[in-house]
N, C-alpha and C positions, 0 to 999 in steps of 0.2 A: 745254552738257550740262545735263540735268535728270534728277532721280531721281523715278521714280514707282513706289511700292511697292517690290518687290524688283528692279525693273529700272532700268537706267542708259540713257538715251537721249543719243547724241552726234552731233555734226555737225562738219564741217570741210572741208578740201581734201585730196584724195587724188591722187597721181600714179600714173596707170595709163595710160602712153605719152602722156598728156596730163592737165592739171590739171582735175579735175571735183570738184563739190560732192558729198559723201557724207553718208548718214545711217545709223546703226548702233544696234542695241538689244542690250545684254549683260545678263546676270543679275548678281546681287551678287557671284558668284565669278568673274566675268569670261568666262563662256561665251557665245559668239555666239548670238543668237537671230534676227536679221534684219539684212540690210544691202542698201542701194540706192545707186547712183551716178546723178547727173543731169547731162545736157550739152545744150547748145542744138542744136535741129535744124538741121543744116547751117551752123552758125555758124562763122564764122572771125574771129579776132582778138578773141575774148571769153576772159578768164581769170578764173576765181573767186579772190577775195582772201580772204575770211572769211565765216563763217556762224554764226548762232545758231538755236536750235530751241525750240519750245514744243509741248506736248501738249494737245489740247482734251479736253472731258469725254467725247466719243464715241470716245476713243482715236486719233483722227486727228492729224496734225502739220501744223505750219507752219514752214517754214525761211526765214529772211531773212538777207541779207548783202550783199556788194558784189562786183561783178566789174569787171574792167579791160577796157575795150572800145576797139578801134581801128576808127574809122569808115572809113578808107580807107588803103591802103599808105602808110607815110611820115608819117601824121599822128600827132599827140601822143596817147597813150591817156588816156581819161577814165574815171573810176570811177562806176558806176551802182549804185544799189540794186536788189535783186531779192527777190521773194516767191514761194515754192514751196509751194502747199496739196496735202496728200496725204491719201489714206484711211489706215485703220489698218494696211494692209499696205505702205505707203510708195509706192503708185501715184499718179501725179500727177493731180489733179482740176483744178487751174488754176495758171497761172504768170504773173507780170507783173514788168516791171521800171520804175524811176523815171526819167523824163525831164522835166525842167522846162525847160531850154534845151538846144538840140541840142548844143552844145559845152561844156556846163557839167559840173561836178562835182555829182552827186546822190547823197547817201549815205543808207544805213539804218543807224542806230547800234544799235537794239535792237528787239525784238518781245515783245510780251505779249499775254496772253488774259484778258479780263475775266470776270466771274461769269456773264455771259450768252453766252459763247463767241464774242464778237466779237474780232477781231484788232486790236491797237493797234500802229502803227508810229510810231517817232521816228527823225528824222534830220536832216539838213542839205541845203539846196539853195544853189547859187551863183548869184547875180545878176550876169551879166556887165555890165549896163548900170550898176549902182551899184558893182560890185566888192565887194559884201558877201556874207557867209555867214549864211544865215538858218535858224534851227531851224524844223522843222515837226512836226506830229503828225496822224495820220489814223486814223479808225475804219473797219475794213472787216469786212463780214458773213462768216460762214464760206463762202458761195457766191461771194465775190468782189466784191460789191456795195460801193461806197464809201458809207458813212454820212455822215461829214464830212471835210474836210481844211482844217487851219488853219496859217497861218505866223505866227511871232511876230517882228516886225520890231524890237521894242525890245531883244530878246536879240541876242547875237552868237555866232557859232559859230567853228569852228576847223578844219573838214575833217579832224578827228581821229575815228577810228572808235570811240573809247571813249564809252560812254553807257549809260543805264538808264532804262527807262520801266516804270511799274507802276500798278496800280489802287489807290487809297486806300479807306479804310474807308467813305467816303460815296459810293462807286461813281463817284468822278471819277478824274482821272489826274494823275500827276506825273512830270517827267522831269529827270534830272541829266545834265549834260554838261560839256564844257570850252569856254572861250571865249578869245580872245586880247585883250590890253588894246590901248589906242589905239596904242601903239607896235608892236604885234604882236611883242613880245619875250617876253612871259610868259603861261602859261596861267592862267586863273582858273576859278572854279565857275560853271556856268550852271545855273540852277534854274527850272523853268516848272511852275506849278500850275494846272491847267485843270479846269473843270466836267465833267459827263457829256457835254456837247455841244462840248467843246474850248475854251469861252470862258474867258479869264483876265482880261479888261479892257484888254488891249493887243494883241489878236490881230486878223487879218485873214483873210478867206476867200482860199483859193488858187482863183482863178476858173477855171482850166483843170484838166482832169483830168491828173495827173501819173503815174498807173499805166496802162502800156499792156501789151498782150499780149506774152508772151515765150514761144516755142515751146520747150518742154523735154520730153526723153524720159528715162526711166529704164530701168536694167537691174539686174540682181542683182549686188551686190558681194560676192565671195567673199573672206573675211578670216579670219584666226586671231589668237589672242592669245599673248603670249610674256611670260614673267617679266623684269623688269629692276629694277635698283637705282637709287635716286636719293639723292643726297647734299644735305641741306639746309644752307644757309648763312644765318645771320642777318644782316639789313641794318639799320643804324640809320637811322631816317629822323626828320627834325624839320621842323616847319612852324609858322608863325605863325597864331595864332588869328584867324579873321576874324569880325568881329561885324556882323551885319545889323541895323540899327536901324530897327524898324518903328513908327511912332506909333500910339498907341491912340486909339480913339473910343468915347465912352460917353456917350450922352445921358442926362439925368436924368428919369426919369418922376416924376409928382407926382399925389397924391390931395388932393382938397378936400371939405370938409364940404358937406352937402346944400344949405344956403342960403348958403354962402361963394362971392363972386365969384371967377371963374377969371382968372388974370392970371399967366403963366408964360412965361419966356424959356428956349428951348433953345438951347444953344450947342455948335456942331459944329467950332469953330476948330481947325485942325491945321497943323502946320509944313509948308512946301513944298506946300500945297495950292494947286491951280490952278482948280479948279471946285468949286461946291457946287450940288447939286440936291435940293430938298425935294419931299416927296410932293404938296404943294399947288402946285408950279411955282416957288416962291420959289428965288433963287440966292445969297442972302446967307450968311454964316458963322453968322447966328443967326436965330431965328424966334420971334416973340412970338405966343403962342396965348392965346385967350380962350374955347375951347370944348372939350368932351370929344372924345376921338378918338385914334387912333394917327397918329403923325408919323414918317415915315422921311426919312433924308437919305443921299445918296451923295456922297462926297468923294474927288475925284481928286487922287492925289499924284504929282509929277513930280520925281525927283531923278536919281540914277544908275539908278534902277529905276522900273518902271511897275506901279502897282497902285492899287486903290480900297479906301476904307473905307466900310463900311455900317452903320448902326445904326438902331433904332427905339426910340421912347419913347411911353409911353402916359400921356395925361392923362385922369383920371377922378375921379368922386366916390366917397367911402367908401360901401360898401354899408351898408344898415340892419342893425343887429345882430339875432341871433336867439338864443333860448335853449331849452334842452331839459331840463326836470327828470325825474329818474328815482329810483328807490329801489333799495337793495340790503340784504342782511342785516346788514352792518356787524357790530357784536359782539352781535346779537340772542342767540345761543345763550348768552352769559354774562350779559347785562345786560336781556334783553327789549326792547331798543330797536333799531329799524331805523335805517338812515342814509339820509337824503334828500340828494340831490346835484343840482347844476344844471351843464349844460355849455353856457357862452356861446360864441357865435361872433361875434367882433368884428373888424373890419378891423385888419390888422398895424400895430402902432405905437400905436394908440389906447388910451388908459386907460379903465377902466370901473368901475362900482360894481353890486352886486348887492344886492337887497331882497327878503326873504321876507315874506309877509303875516303871519307870526308875529313880525316884527321882526329876524330873524336877518340878518346881512349878510356870512356866509361862504357859500362854494359849498357846503359840506357841513355838516349838523347832524343829531344823532341825536333820535329822537323815539319814543314809546310810545303815541301818540295817533292814533286814525284820523280821516279827514276830507279835505277838499280843501285842497291847499297850492298856493299861486301864488307865482312868483318873477318879478321884474322886473329886467332889465340895462339901464344907461344909460351910453352911451359919452361920449367927450369932445366930440363933435359935438352933445350933448344929444338924440341919438336914442335911443328906448327900444323894448324889446320884452319880452313877457310869455309865460309858459307856466304850465300848471297840471298837477298830478297828483293823482288821487284814491286814497286809501288806504281802501277799504272795511273792511277787516279786517287784523289783523296776523298774521304767520305763526303756525302752531300745531304744537307738537311732538306726536310720536306718542304716543298712549296705548292703541291697539288695533290689531290686525291681523286679517285674515280670509283664508280660503282659499276660492276659488270653482272650479266646474267639476264635471262629472258624467260620469266615465269610464264606460264601458259593460263590462258583465260578460260574460265567456265561460263560459256555464255548462258547456261541455264540458270545458274545460281548467281551470277554476278560476282565471282570471287576468282582469286588467282592462286596458283600453285607453282612452287619451283625453288630455286636457290639463288641468292645474290652474293657477290663476293666484293670485298672492298680492297683497294690497293693504294699505297702512297708512292711517291717518287724518290724517296730518300734511298741512299746506298751506303753500306759499310758502317751503318749505326747499330747493327742488331735488329732483332725482331720489333715491328711496330705493335702498337696497341690500338683497339678499335672500340668506339662507343657508338651504338646505332639509336635511331629515334625510337626503336621498339625496346630499348633497354638491354639488348643483347650485346656482349662483349667480345664475340669471337669474329674471326676475319670472314668466315662463311655463315650466312644464317639461312634456315629452312623457312619457307613460307607455305602454310597450308591452309587453304580455304580462307584466304584472308580478304577482307573488304577494305583494306588499306592500300592505296595505290601510290603514295608518295613516301619515299623513304630516304633519310639523310644519315650520314656517317661521319664521325670525326676520327681521323687517323693521327695518332701521336708517334712521333720517331724516337729514337734512343736519346735525343737531347732534349726531350720535351716540347719540341716545336710541333704545332698542329696545322691540319688543312681539312677542309669539310667538302663533301660531295653530296649531290642530291639527285635522285632518280625517279622519274614519274613513269608509272607503267600503265598503259592504255589498255582498256577492256576491248579485246579484238580477237576474232577468231571465226571458225566455220559456224554457220547458222544452225540452230536446233532444227530437229525434223519431227514435229508433233503430229498426231493423227487427229482426224475430225470425225465425230460420229453423230447419228440421230437416232433417237429411241423414244419409245412411248413409256411414260412414267405414270405410276398411280393406277387406280381402277374406277371404272363406272364414272360417276359424276366428277371424281377428283383426277381423272386422267387428263394428261397433257403431253405434248410432244416437244422434246428439247433437242438442240443441237450442242455438242459439247467438244472442247478441245482437250485432247489427252496428252499430258507429258509424261516423260519417263519417270519424273519424281516431282513432288510439290516444289513450286517455287513462287515467291511473291515478287520476284524481279521481272516478270513478263507482263507485257501490255496487250490488250485485245480491242480490235475495231470491227464490229460486225455490220453487215449490210442493213440490219435492223436498227443500227445505232447503239446497240448495247456494247458495254466495255468490260464484260465479265467473261470468265472462261467459258461459261455456258449460257445459252439463251433460249427463252421459251417461245415456241412457235405457235402460230394460230392457224396456218393454212398450208397446204403443200406448196412446193416451188423449190427454187435453188437458192441457197444461202451461202454467203462467202464471208471470210473473216481474214483480217490482216493481223498477223501476230508479230510483235517486235520483242526480240530477246534483249538480254542484258548488254549484248555488245552492239546494239543498234541494228542488227540484221533484221529485215522485214521478210515475212514468210506468208504467202497467201495460200489459203486453203478454201475449198468449197464442198458443199454436200448436197445432194439431190434428196428431197424428202417427198415421198409418194403419198397419195391419198389413202393408201392402206393404213398407215400409221395413225390417221385421224378417225378411221372407221372403226365401228364397233364389230366384233366378229359375228357371223351368222349363227343363229341357233342351230344346234344339233339334236336330231331326233333318232331314236333307236331303230334298228332295222327289223327287230322281232320283239314280241313281247308275250308273257305267259299269264294269262289271267288266273289261271288255276295253280300256278307254281310250276316248278321244274324237277328233274330227276335229282338234283343236288339236295340231300335233306338239310334242313335248317337254313337254307339260303332264301331270304325273302328280302329282295332288294327292290328300290324304286327307282325313278328317274332322278330323284334327289340323291346327289353324291356329294361326299365331302371334298373330294379332290380329283384331279385327273388320273389318280393312281388306280381307282376302281371304276374308270369310265367304261372300260371294255366290259366289265361285269354288269354295268348298268345298261349297256346295249343288249346284252345277251339274257339277262335275267329279269327284265322289267315285269312288274305285275300289272302295270297301267301304262298307257301310251301317252307321251308328252315330252316336252323339251328336256334335255339333260340340264340339270341345274348347276352349273359351275359359275364361280364368282365373276369370272371374265365376261360371262354372258349378261350380267346386269338385269336379271329377270324383273327385279324389283322396279325398275326404271321404264319398263316396257308399257306402252299405251296403245289403244285402238287395236287390241289383239283379236284376231279371228282365226279359228282354226276349223277345218271341214275334214271328215273322213268319209270316203265312198267305197262301196263293195264293187265287185267286178260287173255288176248290172247298172252301176251309175246311181245307185240308190245312196242318198245321204244316210249314213248310219250314226254320225255324231258330229256335233259342233259345239264350240266353246268360244266365249268372248273374254275369258279369263285365263291368263297364262298358267295360273295355278290349278285350274280344273282340267284333268286329264281323262282320256276315254278308258273305261274299265272293261272293254271287251263285251258289252251287251248292246243289244239292238231292239228297241221297243220293249225293254225290260226282260229280254230272253238273251241267254248267252249267244254270242255271234259265232258262226262256225269257223273252224280253222281254214284260213285261206289268206290271200294277199290282199291289202286294201290300199287305196290311194289316199293321200292327204294333200291338203293345201293350207298354208299359213300366211297370213298378212299381218303385219305389225309396225308400229312407229316407235323409234328409240332416238332421243336427242335430235329431233327434227329430221330423222332419217327413216324413209318408209321402205321396208323390205318385204319381198314376197318370196316364199319358199314353197317347194313341193317335193314329193317323194312317195315311197311305198313302205309298208310296213307288213310283216307277216304275223298273224296271230295264230298261236299254237296252243292247242288243248291236248293234255296228255291223259 
């Protein structure tokens, strides 16, 4: 059983009219999520005994265990290990069983999955020729291909199904199992530690492939869960401590001075050692060396256990020393002296001396003098190295600060935009800190649409000394370029003419001086003429503009009369229009389809304000056929009570509006259909 996230994956043997291996997945509350059972295709005489399960990174599964197999009726059943690889839904991808000798027991004790999703099997095989039980391990790829298979003849097994295999931190493998002593009366611990390729120092290859195909089919397992109670009973268990004594091996590396002859003996002597093998081919327990290099030895130990000891020693000469002088502030802020230091690099264990060209023998000393300083280190091998550092000048505390930068003025809004930078004149004291009158604490500050024109900054050096600077930024720049317009506003009695200064956007920083004496952006005019304005922007630039205002802006537009009218209607059904129109949108229709003749009634003509109105209509003989002294009374197309004939008529209109007298004349065609 394994737990993966909030799921629990189980395997075992289920009795469903016959014993089968099953796999089930439940959630943390015991709710079934998936179930499968597995049985051999057409198999007779095979019965599963136990199984274990692991989940791979791709959510697929591997089930391994043992089954009892009868090769022929009446024969003694033997146990074989089996492996079933499924996809994430539990469907079989491949299945195999373990056969080492036809009639021998061949068990799988445990299954594991390594970090690369390879399958690791651990178990025991029975060798009928030697009547021995031998542990084995094998690595199998997720697709079923065998990577390696090893047997460990020096260890013994017990044909007990208990055992554990796992991957270690170094990507190799270890297995625990049980073994029988020589009298085969007591169980003991069996431990195998192998590398990533299964090697342990006492292993042998399994020459023949022991995994053979096993035809397995799956079907869905329907299962339910039930609550039940368990009573736990404490059991006291005592065991004797078993100590495994493993001798240690530690070769002694050695360093020699540059001119010292090399003569060193490496000693690898270990109890119960049966063989020594050095990297140069020597086979003794010791090795005398006279040259630099790395020397390795492998020692084979044989007692009740099989293992090897490996170690490496390095014979080399001490490297030459080096030294790196450097300077730091030290107590300069208090004493005015910097600190000179030297960092010697000398081989470990060797003593050394330091000497400065000033006679100082310490690694560190203070000074207030400029110049070049040289320091020499000499080690116990009488090897020396020197280094120099130049101090052209001592650090300098701050005495002055300045502000640089030229923000750009916006002469329309009266603001500035740009960046200011602060600087102090200290040197060698590390980074300065800054405090601006705006509250900002960085060396560079951005100014956006600001109306503040005086800035101060306090610069603090590495010793805590301060200096202050101030910068005034005048508003100056190119003059703005406004437009000036004149227009009529309002209608009829409320109409007036105004001149207006047009800016690219609103600003309350602009001043105006009109020739009328007004100081606002626009001015109300009373008569035609030329009007001038002096505009002063936020930067103090003066811009002079003028506009010519004609009498047409002050005059009311002439009345408009239709060119034709239809006293009896037109060809267009349902169209009955008069000279009264709602807007200029149907002004054309008003001209074409009038039922009576009179002025077009648009709001801009101010008909309600007209006085002294006279209208006369004449036929082509000069007879007066209609007259009116009321602008609202129009000609209906009759003459002396009778319909006037279709023809062209002349008209004359005289009226007064706002003290302005207008006389208009024209012709109109009366059409009867």
